[in-house]
C-alpha positions, 0 to 999 in steps of 0.5 A: 513520565519518561514513559509518557513522553516515549508513548507520544512519540510513538503516537506521532510516529504511528500518525506520519507513518500512517500519513506515508502509507496513504501516500505510497512512501513506505509507510507499513515498512516504517511502521514495522521499524519503529515498533521494533525501535520502540520495543527495544527502548522499552526492553520487549515489554510491551512490544514483546516478540510475539507482538512484533512477530505477529505485527510482520505478519499484517505487514506481511499480508498486506505487501503480499495482496498488494503485489499479487493482486495488484500484478496478477489481478489483471492477468486473469483476463488473459493479457500477456506479461507484457500488457501486465509490465505496461499496466504496472509501469502506468501505475507507478506512473500514475503513482509519481504524478498523482502524488506530485498533483494532489499530494494526499491521496493522489498516490492512490488516485494516480495509481489507479488512473495510470493503471487504467489508462495504460491498460487501455492504451496497451489493448487499444493499440493492439486490437482498436476495439475501444469496449474491450481496452474499456474493460481491461482499463476499468478492471485494471483500475478497480484491482489497483484500488483493490490492491492498495486498499489492502495495503492501506488496511494492513497499515491502519491494522498495525497501527491500531495494534501498536497503540492498543499494544503500548497502553497495556 
């Protein structure tokens, strides 16, 4: 009976962590920490060291993907590092505003829109060419969405791994 309750609690935590991942609130970190806590609670029987290592590798892949795609995806257009920084700040601001306006998916949409708006603004201010500014804005929007999608994918994979491993 104790094992069933522990599994039900684990599944509830997994769902909450996935929701946090969609909100951009460190859900994958919480998934990893909850897996470690569950492993200790059940004496590393189902969630052994090898499983935790594999889970960590999926987590790390998602974080690395998000970082490199988000910050360096726009750099391929030969923009300055200052522009990359401003687009990153725009994405962060967009995540905050988006989450406040539309709590579930607002962080994803807001981050992409914030990156796009910042890219448009800085490129238009630099050369007054709307066509170039729109191209850079669309690239920033696409790379931000792709970055977040990779992180969300890693979270879903981690959650599925945890559920499947707990059923063994």
